[in-house]
BANU-75157 format. One record per residue (C-alpha): residue number from 0; z, x, y. Coordinates in pm, 1 decimal. Example, Ala and Ser with C-alpha at 12.3 -4.5 7.8 and 13.67 -1.06 7.14 Angstrom:
BANU-75157
<site n="0" up="780.0" east="1230.0" north="-450.0"/>
<site n="1" up="714.0" east="1367.0" north="-106.0"/>
end
This chain:
BANU-75157
<site n="0" up="0.5" east="37.7" north="19.2"/>
<site n="1" up="-100.4" east="157.1" north="322.4"/>
<site n="2" up="89.7" east="160.1" north="659.9"/>
<site n="3" up="-95.8" east="21.2" north="971.5"/>
<site n="4" up="175.4" east="-48.7" north="1219.1"/>
<site n="5" up="41.0" east="72.2" north="1526.3"/>
<site n="6" up="301.7" east="300.1" north="1722.3"/>
<site n="7" up="321.7" east="36.6" north="2013.1"/>
<site n="8" up="414.0" east="-228.3" north="1718.2"/>
<site n="9" up="707.7" east="41.9" north="1601.4"/>
<site n="10" up="836.3" east="66.7" north="1910.5"/>
<site n="11" up="874.2" east="-276.4" north="2055.1"/>
<site n="12" up="1170.6" east="-443.9" north="2067.8"/>
<site n="13" up="1362.6" east="-72.8" north="2071.8"/>
<site n="14" up="1528.4" east="158.4" north="2293.6"/>
<site n="15" up="1173.7" east="399.5" north="2259.5"/>
<site n="16" up="1002.7" east="100.6" north="2448.9"/>
<site n="17" up="817.8" east="189.7" north="2727.1"/>
<site n="18" up="553.3" east="197.1" north="2981.6"/>
<site n="19" up="289.4" east="426.4" north="2948.1"/>
<site n="20" up="214.6" east="644.6" north="3195.8"/>
<site n="21" up="-96.5" east="568.6" north="3340.3"/>
<site n="22" up="-377.3" east="742.5" north="3307.9"/>
<site n="23" up="-553.6" east="951.5" north="3580.7"/>
<site n="24" up="-909.6" east="1019.5" north="3383.4"/>
<site n="25" up="-1020.9" east="922.6" north="3059.7"/>
<site n="26" up="-974.7" east="1169.1" north="2865.9"/>
<site n="27" up="-1048.2" east="1112.7" north="2485.2"/>
<site n="28" up="-802.6" east="1444.4" north="2456.5"/>
<site n="29" up="-570.1" east="1305.2" north="2737.5"/>
<site n="30" up="-225.6" east="1131.2" north="2697.2"/>
<site n="31" up="-396.7" east="791.0" north="2550.9"/>
<site n="32" up="-104.5" east="497.9" north="2567.7"/>
<site n="33" up="-121.8" east="565.6" north="2194.9"/>
<site n="34" up="-41.1" east="947.1" north="2178.8"/>
<site n="35" up="281.2" east="904.5" north="2462.9"/>
<site n="36" up="397.0" east="618.0" north="2193.5"/>
<site n="37" up="348.1" east="902.4" north="1909.2"/>
<site n="38" up="529.2" east="1162.3" north="2093.8"/>
<site n="39" up="814.1" east="927.0" north="2169.8"/>
<site n="40" up="864.2" east="901.6" north="1813.3"/>
<site n="41" up="783.1" east="1251.0" north="1718.9"/>
<site n="42" up="1085.6" east="1320.2" north="1989.7"/>
<site n="43" up="1322.0" east="1092.2" north="1885.6"/>
<site n="44" up="1238.8" east="1247.2" north="1509.9"/>
<site n="45" up="1277.6" east="1604.2" north="1576.5"/>
<site n="46" up="1478.6" east="1650.4" north="1921.2"/>
<site n="47" up="1230.9" east="1929.9" north="2054.0"/>
<site n="48" up="976.3" east="1872.9" north="2287.5"/>
<site n="49" up="802.9" east="2157.9" north="2228.6"/>
<site n="50" up="784.5" east="2024.8" north="1842.2"/>
<site n="51" up="692.1" east="1664.9" north="1929.2"/>
<site n="52" up="426.0" east="1778.3" north="2135.4"/>
<site n="53" up="260.6" east="2006.1" north="1889.1"/>
<site n="54" up="280.2" east="1698.3" north="1641.0"/>
<site n="55" up="54.9" east="1496.3" north="1891.5"/>
<site n="56" up="-188.5" east="1765.0" north="1947.9"/>
<site n="57" up="-69.7" east="1817.7" north="2274.2"/>
<site n="58" up="129.2" east="2087.2" north="2477.6"/>
<site n="59" up="483.0" east="2108.7" north="2541.8"/>
<site n="60" up="380.6" east="2199.2" north="2996.5"/>
<site n="61" up="130.0" east="1886.4" north="2917.0"/>
<site n="62" up="429.5" east="1689.7" north="2851.5"/>
<site n="63" up="640.1" east="1784.9" north="3174.5"/>
<site n="64" up="327.6" east="1806.3" north="3415.0"/>
<site n="65" up="338.0" east="1368.8" north="3252.1"/>
<site n="66" up="679.7" east="1326.0" north="3331.3"/>
<site n="67" up="594.6" east="1390.4" north="3732.0"/>
<site n="68" up="284.8" east="1111.5" north="3742.7"/>
<site n="69" up="320.3" east="849.6" north="3921.1"/>
<site n="70" up="452.6" east="572.4" north="3674.5"/>
<site n="71" up="614.8" east="781.0" north="3489.9"/>
<site n="72" up="969.6" east="604.8" north="3513.1"/>
<site n="73" up="951.1" east="373.7" north="3196.2"/>
<site n="74" up="860.9" east="672.2" north="2998.9"/>
<site n="75" up="1090.5" east="918.2" north="3131.6"/>
<site n="76" up="1408.1" east="714.9" north="3014.5"/>
<site n="77" up="1219.6" east="640.0" north="2653.4"/>
<site n="78" up="1218.1" east="1042.2" north="2654.4"/>
<site n="79" up="1564.4" east="1090.2" north="2702.3"/>
<site n="80" up="1696.8" east="824.6" north="2503.4"/>
<site n="81" up="1457.4" east="1002.4" north="2185.6"/>
<site n="82" up="1595.0" east="1306.4" north="2267.9"/>
<site n="83" up="1902.8" east="1242.2" north="2215.3"/>
<site n="84" up="1863.5" east="1052.9" north="1930.0"/>
<site n="85" up="1633.1" east="1359.8" north="1752.1"/>
<site n="86" up="1976.4" east="1568.9" north="1870.9"/>
<site n="87" up="2172.4" east="1358.1" north="1671.0"/>
<site n="88" up="1977.8" east="1313.0" north="1365.0"/>
<site n="89" up="1940.5" east="1701.7" north="1318.5"/>
<site n="90" up="2278.4" east="1745.5" north="1400.9"/>
<site n="91" up="2398.2" east="1464.8" north="1112.4"/>
<site n="92" up="2122.1" east="1691.3" north="949.6"/>
<site n="93" up="2320.8" east="1996.7" north="984.3"/>
<site n="94" up="2634.8" east="1873.2" north="924.6"/>
<site n="95" up="2566.1" east="1691.8" north="577.2"/>
<site n="96" up="2409.7" east="2049.8" north="486.9"/>
<site n="97" up="2706.2" east="2211.8" north="611.7"/>
<site n="98" up="2926.6" east="1953.0" north="395.3"/>
<site n="99" up="2714.1" east="1900.5" north="83.4"/>
<site n="100" up="2564.1" east="2268.5" north="95.6"/>
<site n="101" up="2198.7" east="2295.3" north="-36.1"/>
<site n="102" up="2056.9" east="2450.4" north="-414.4"/>
<site n="103" up="1833.0" east="2793.9" north="-335.5"/>
<site n="104" up="1668.0" east="2872.9" north="-637.9"/>
<site n="105" up="1492.7" east="3202.0" north="-680.0"/>
<site n="106" up="1210.1" east="3342.5" north="-957.6"/>
<site n="107" up="1287.1" east="3719.7" north="-1008.3"/>
<site n="108" up="1081.9" east="4008.1" north="-1126.7"/>
<site n="109" up="1052.6" east="3969.3" north="-1513.1"/>
<site n="110" up="1121.2" east="3577.0" north="-1417.0"/>
<site n="111" up="1474.2" east="3577.2" north="-1419.0"/>
<site n="112" up="1583.6" east="3250.5" north="-1239.0"/>
<site n="113" up="1854.8" east="3279.3" north="-947.0"/>
<site n="114" up="2035.1" east="2931.5" north="-875.6"/>
<site n="115" up="2257.5" east="2946.6" north="-585.6"/>
<site n="116" up="2441.0" east="2740.3" north="-339.1"/>
<site n="117" up="2653.6" east="2683.8" north="-12.4"/>
<site n="118" up="2568.4" east="2579.9" north="312.5"/>
<site n="119" up="2271.4" east="2716.6" north="514.2"/>
<site n="120" up="2481.0" east="2863.6" north="833.7"/>
<site n="121" up="2200.0" east="2865.0" north="1011.0"/>
<site n="122" up="2101.9" east="2527.5" north="1068.6"/>
<site n="123" up="2491.0" east="2430.4" north="1137.2"/>
<site n="124" up="2472.0" east="2730.3" north="1393.6"/>
<site n="125" up="2163.6" east="2590.9" north="1541.7"/>
<site n="126" up="2325.9" east="2194.5" north="1571.3"/>
<site n="127" up="2650.5" east="2342.8" north="1716.7"/>
<site n="128" up="2497.8" east="2537.8" north="1990.5"/>
<site n="129" up="2577.8" east="2419.9" north="2326.9"/>
<site n="130" up="2218.0" east="2340.4" north="2480.5"/>
<site n="131" up="2245.5" east="2467.7" north="2817.7"/>
<site n="132" up="1989.0" east="2217.7" north="2946.1"/>
<site n="133" up="2052.4" east="1823.5" north="3076.4"/>
<site n="134" up="1921.3" east="1595.1" north="2878.1"/>
<site n="135" up="1752.3" east="1421.2" north="3213.2"/>
<site n="136" up="1341.6" east="1430.6" north="3176.8"/>
<site n="137" up="1304.1" east="1478.7" north="3541.6"/>
<site n="138" up="1079.4" east="1676.4" north="3684.2"/>
<site n="139" up="1465.5" east="1810.5" north="3872.9"/>
<site n="140" up="1632.2" east="1891.7" north="3623.6"/>
<site n="141" up="1282.1" east="2088.2" north="3359.9"/>
end
């Protein structure tokens, strides 16, 4: 069964619903309303502007420039919510790994197998690291 819901339909009625930023020029590879909606979904999933922009085929700087356009207020509010939700999701993921650990399987020379378990401290440290930048997605703060 194929899932065919559009990004707009997936966001409808959620705290991530927003009015897309009006296009200055019509470009097939630009920030279309669908690209903006996919970006917000990716941002909510990842909590990282750079990763979310890359996921939709756009650049990080281009995403921040989109915030500076007239009519971007609704998009900026959805951005802030998505970043907050994404960071919380990543924090939860890291805490799950800290509490439950991970299993690593390595195949060594000669074909022997090493199985070890324990917390993934790199991701725990990344989740606990205090981000110096505020969450507000405004041109004055980034």
